N, C-alpha and C positions, 0 to 999 in steps of 0.2 A: 542342082540344089545339094545341101548338105544333109545327110542323113542323121539325125539326132532323136533323143528322147527328151522330156521334159517331166521333172518331178511334179507330182500332183500338189496343188496349193494347200490342201487339207493336211499335208505332212508338217506344214510351218506354222499350223494353228496352234495358239497356246503353249508355245515353247517357254520353259521357264526363264525368266529374266530377260526375254527377248521380244519385246512389243514394239519393234521399230517398223516403220512403213517401208514397203518395197519400192524400189525404182527399177526401169529397165532401160539399157542402152542397146541400140540396134547395131549390131556389126556384121554386115553382109546380110545373110538370112538367118542369123541367130540372135538370140536375145541375151544380154549380159545382166546379171542382177548387180545392184549395189546400194548400200544405204547412204543416206544423204540428210544428216541431223544437224541441227544448228542454224545461225543465220547465214543467209546466202551471200551477204558481204563480209563475212568475217574470214580471218586469216584460216587456212586449211590444214587440217591433219588428213594425210593420205595413209589409211591404215591397211597394210597389205598382208594377207595370210599366205600360208603354203600348203604342204601336204601332209595329213589329209583332213585338213580343216576348211573352214568358210567364213564368213564374216561373223558368224555365232562366236568366234574366237575373241572378238572384242566387245562382248555384250557388257564387261565390267569395267571397261575402259571408256568408252564413248560416253556414258552420262557425265562423267567428271570433267571430262575435256569439253563438252558442250557449255557445262555450267560456269566453265573458265572462260567463255567466249569463243570457242573455236567452232568451226564447221567440219564435221567428220564425214569423210567420204572413205567408204569400205566396200571395194568390190568383191565379188565371188569370180575367181577364175573360170573360163569356160570348162565344164565338167564338174564343177563343184558347186555345193549349195544350191541357190535357186536359179544359178544359170544353165542354160542349155547344155546339153551333154552329147557332142558329136559320137556316134557309135564305132567309127574307124579309128583304131589306136593310133595309127600313122598319121592321123589329123593332128595330133598334140605334139607340137614342138615349142621348146622355149622361145625360139623366135616369134611364133605365131601368138602365144600368151602375150609377150611383150608388145606386139604389134596392137591387139586388142587393148591392152591397157593404155597405150599411147593415144589410141583413138578416144577412149573415153576421158582422158585428161584434156584433149584438144577440144572435144565437143562441150564439155562444161566449161571450157576455157578456165581452168583452174589457175591460179596464181597465188603467190606467196604461201608456197606449200612447205610444210614439215612433213617430209617421208618418215612413216614408222614402218619397219619392215623387219621380217622374221622368216627363216627357212627361204622356201623359193620365191617369198616376197623380196628377199634381197637381189638375185639375179635380175627378176623382173621389174623391180622398183628402182634399184639403183641405175639400171640402164636408162630410166627416164631422166634421171639427175644428170648423168653422164652426157645425154645428147640434147637435153631441153634444160640447160643449168638456169636459163633466165626464169624459170617458173618456180624454182625451188630456192628456198633460205636455209633450211636445215635437214640434216640426217640423222634420225635417231635409229640406231643398227642394233638388232638383237639376234644372236644365236643364228647366224646364216654365214655366207662366203660369196666370194666371187673366185671362180677358178683361175688358176694362173700357173706357170710351170712350177715354181718352188712351192706351191701348196701341199702339203702332206695330208692325204685323206686318213681320217682316224680308223680306227677298227670298228667304232660303231656305225660309221657311214658305210664301211665296207660290209658289214653284217646286214645292214638296211637294204643297200642294192643287191645283196645275193639272195636275200629273202624274196625278192620279186622275179627273179629268173626262174626258169622251169624247174619244178621240183623243190622251189623254196617254200618257206612257211606261209607265205602271203599269196603264192601262185596258185589261187584255188578259185572255183566258181563264187561269185558274189560274195566277196570277203567281207565280214563283218566288222570293218574297220573303225567304227566308232568306239568299239572296246578298246582300241588302243589309246585313245584319249583319257578313257576312265583308268586304265593301267598306268601310263605315264604320270598321271596326277596322284598317284599312290593311292587311289581308291579301290583297288581291285588286287588280289594277289596274283604272281605269276602263273602259279598252279590253276586258279580259277579261270584266269584269261585263256590258257592254253584248252581247258576243257571246254571253255564256250566258244572259241575261235575255231579251233581245229576239230573238235568232236561234236559241236552243235549244241551242247547242253545249255540249258537256261543259265544265265550267268547270276540270276536272283538278285539283281542291283535294287537298291532302295536308297531314298533320300537325296543327297547330293549326287552321288554315283548315278542313280537313275535319271536325275535331271539332267546331267551331263551328256549320258548316253542318249537320251532323247533327242537332245539338240545335234549332235553329231551323226546319228544316224539317221535323221529325218531326210537329207538329201538323197539317199538311195533306197530307203524302203519302197518296195514294190516296183523296182526297175528290173528290166531284164539284165543278164549278165553283161551286155555290151555297153549298159550304161556306167559301168564301172571302169572304163578304160582311161579316163582321165586319171583317176587314182594311180592306176596301174604304170602310165608312161612317166610320170614325174621321177619315181626311183630310178627308172632306166635311163632317165636324161642326165643323170650325175656323169660328168664327163672324165671317167676313169677308164673306159675301155673302148672298142670300136664299136660299140652297139649304142653309144648315146647319141642325143641329137640336142646337146645341151648348149651349143653355141660357145664353146670353148674359147675360141679366138676373140669372139665378141665380149665375152666376161673378161679376158685378160686385158682387153683394150679398156673396158670401163673401170676394172680395178686400178689400172695404172693412172688413167685420167683422174679418177677421184682422190689419189693419193695428194693432189694438189688442192683438193677442195677447200680446206681451212686457211690456205694462202690468200684467199679473197676475204678482206674484212668484212663484206658483207654475207658470208657464208658460215654456218657453224655445223659442228658434228658432235654427236655424242652416242656412247655405248652403254647399253644396258644388258647385262649377260646373265642368264641363268647358269649358275656354275656348277651345277649337278648334271649338266648335260654330256653324256659320254658321244654325241655326235660331233657337236662344235664345241670343242672343250674351253675351258677357261683360259689356257694359255694361248690359243689361238685369239681369243676375242682381244685379250690384252695386247698380243703384239701387233693385231691389225689397228687397234686403237692408237698404238704409240707410232705405227706408220703413218696415220693420218692426223697426228697431233692432236687427238680428240680427247675429251673427258671420258671417263669410264665409271659408271654403276656397278657393282657386283650385288647380285641376289644370290647369297650362297646355297639355299635350300630349293632353288628353282631348277627345274630341268630344262627341257627342250622347249616347252611351251609357257613362258612366264606369264603370257596374257591369260591363260587358263586358269592359274594357280594363283597368280598375284597381282591381280587386275588392278586393285586399288593402289597398291604400292606402286606398281608401274606407272599409273596415271600421275601419282605425285611426284615420281622422279622424273617423268616428261615435263610436268609443269615447273618444277624445280629448276631444271636445265634451261626452259624458255624464260625463267626469271619471273612467273606468275606466283604470286602470294595468295 
């Protein structure tokens, strides 16, 4: 049996702007949480998160997509959100995350899918389109990547990876990573973040910042330290060195396969990019879009998490791309 911990349900009660009903998918002896909003026979928007977020990331995107007639499926990767959290750090591989996501898509028999992916939702989600293209019509790609030998990792990615290695800033017991989302949204100063994250001082958040922190800290409040291992493993899975388990060869295959995506008249691809991101830069996003012969929308003042700061604009850009008035 897989050893895991499960976040208490009361952690998710009354989260601001997040009144969606939970749904659960069984994978072996574990439970994966996902949101399923909108008509069951409608075209699907598959909304994928990365690290250190969960489906709460799409709280301001889902209502507009549902109102436009879409069915929104937003899963939580194992180790994140309401999903179970295996305690062995070596359980977490990109291959396993990808396999679990495949099993959800197949069990729900999702068809006519528009993939909306960001961060680690890119490698895990784009793998689905590369291997099951018949289920997908469109790719909406935001602030992510697929590894390939020519890809140049930015200084921002390298700093992030280094921070999770031994003696790095984030390599600490029970890291309060919900604060990272508040910081990245411009709702907290760097100095206040460091005092709260490193020194354990009360961040003294209020208003929107407090609401955001409540949502992103909910999955790990009250967990033992080994309940944080899903968070820890994703940064160490970036295929930059010998320590990773990031499926570098598979990512390269998917990257090269999908370069021909738009050559099929029944397929479409669109990029929406937070251009203030120092992890996945605007230059990289534009280059990749050009390689895929895809359209590109820039959000100049959005950082790494456009869903978190520009949810309504993001919804509009997705619907504009889909031709929904």
